[in-house]
N, C-alpha and C positions, 0 to 999 in steps of 0.2 A: 504494500500500500504506500503510495507516494503522498507525503505531506505537501499540500498545494503551494505554500509560500516559500518553504525552505529547501525543497528538493530532497529532503531526508526520506529514505526508504525504510519502512517498518515491515517486519515479517515474523513468521513463526517457524520453528523447527520441531518436528514431531518427536525427535529424540535428541540426545545430547544434554549437556548441563548436569546438574546435580541428580544423581540416581538415574540418569539417562531418560528423564521424563519430559524433556522438551524445554524450549526457551522462547522468549520474545526478544528480538534483536532490532537494532537500527544500524543503517549504513548512512553515514554523512558524506556528502560529496566533497571533493577536494576544493581548497580555496584557489589553487592555481591549476591551469590546464596541464594534464599529464601526471599530476601527483596522485597518490593513492587515496582511496576512500577510507574512512575511519569506521571500524566495526566496534560495536558495543553491545553487550548483553544487558537488557533492561530487566528481565525477570527469569528466574529458574522455576520450574514447576516441581516442587519437592515431593508431592503426593503423600501428605499425611492422611490418616484415615478419613474417608468421605470428603476429601478436598479435591482440588484441581489435579488433573493428570493428562498430559499430552495434548497440547493445543491442536485443533483440527481446523484446517482451512485458513482463510485470510483474516484480516483485521479491518475494522472500521474506525475512523477517527471522528470523534464527536466533539461537541462544544466543550470549551474549557480544557482542550488538550487531553482528552481521555480516549484511550484505545479500548475497543470492545472486541470480544471474540468468544469462541466456544472451545470446549475441551471434549475429547473422546470419552474420558472416564471421570470419576468423581461424582459427587452429589449423593443424594439419599440412597438411590438404588444402583449407583455406579453407572448411570446412563449418560453422564456428561453434565457440564455446567455452562453457564454464561458468565463471563468475567469482564471487569472493567479495570483498567490500569491507568492511573493518573500519571501523566508525564511530568 
């Protein structure tokens, strides 16, 4: 997902991170042409009991710089959850 004003890319990884349960990351464009993009992990999905597990699909950027998404697991019956991450 591309942030409209900054050119920053936000994404999810199904695996990787703490306990291999996925991450939310950002890629910031370089300030000068030909330089490298900057990678940063914004959130690890730790999978405590009945919590978030493995992000699924893309993200949506809402008002107030909040990222919204879903997970494959977690929740009351482990069918997944909806999450919000304040940037």
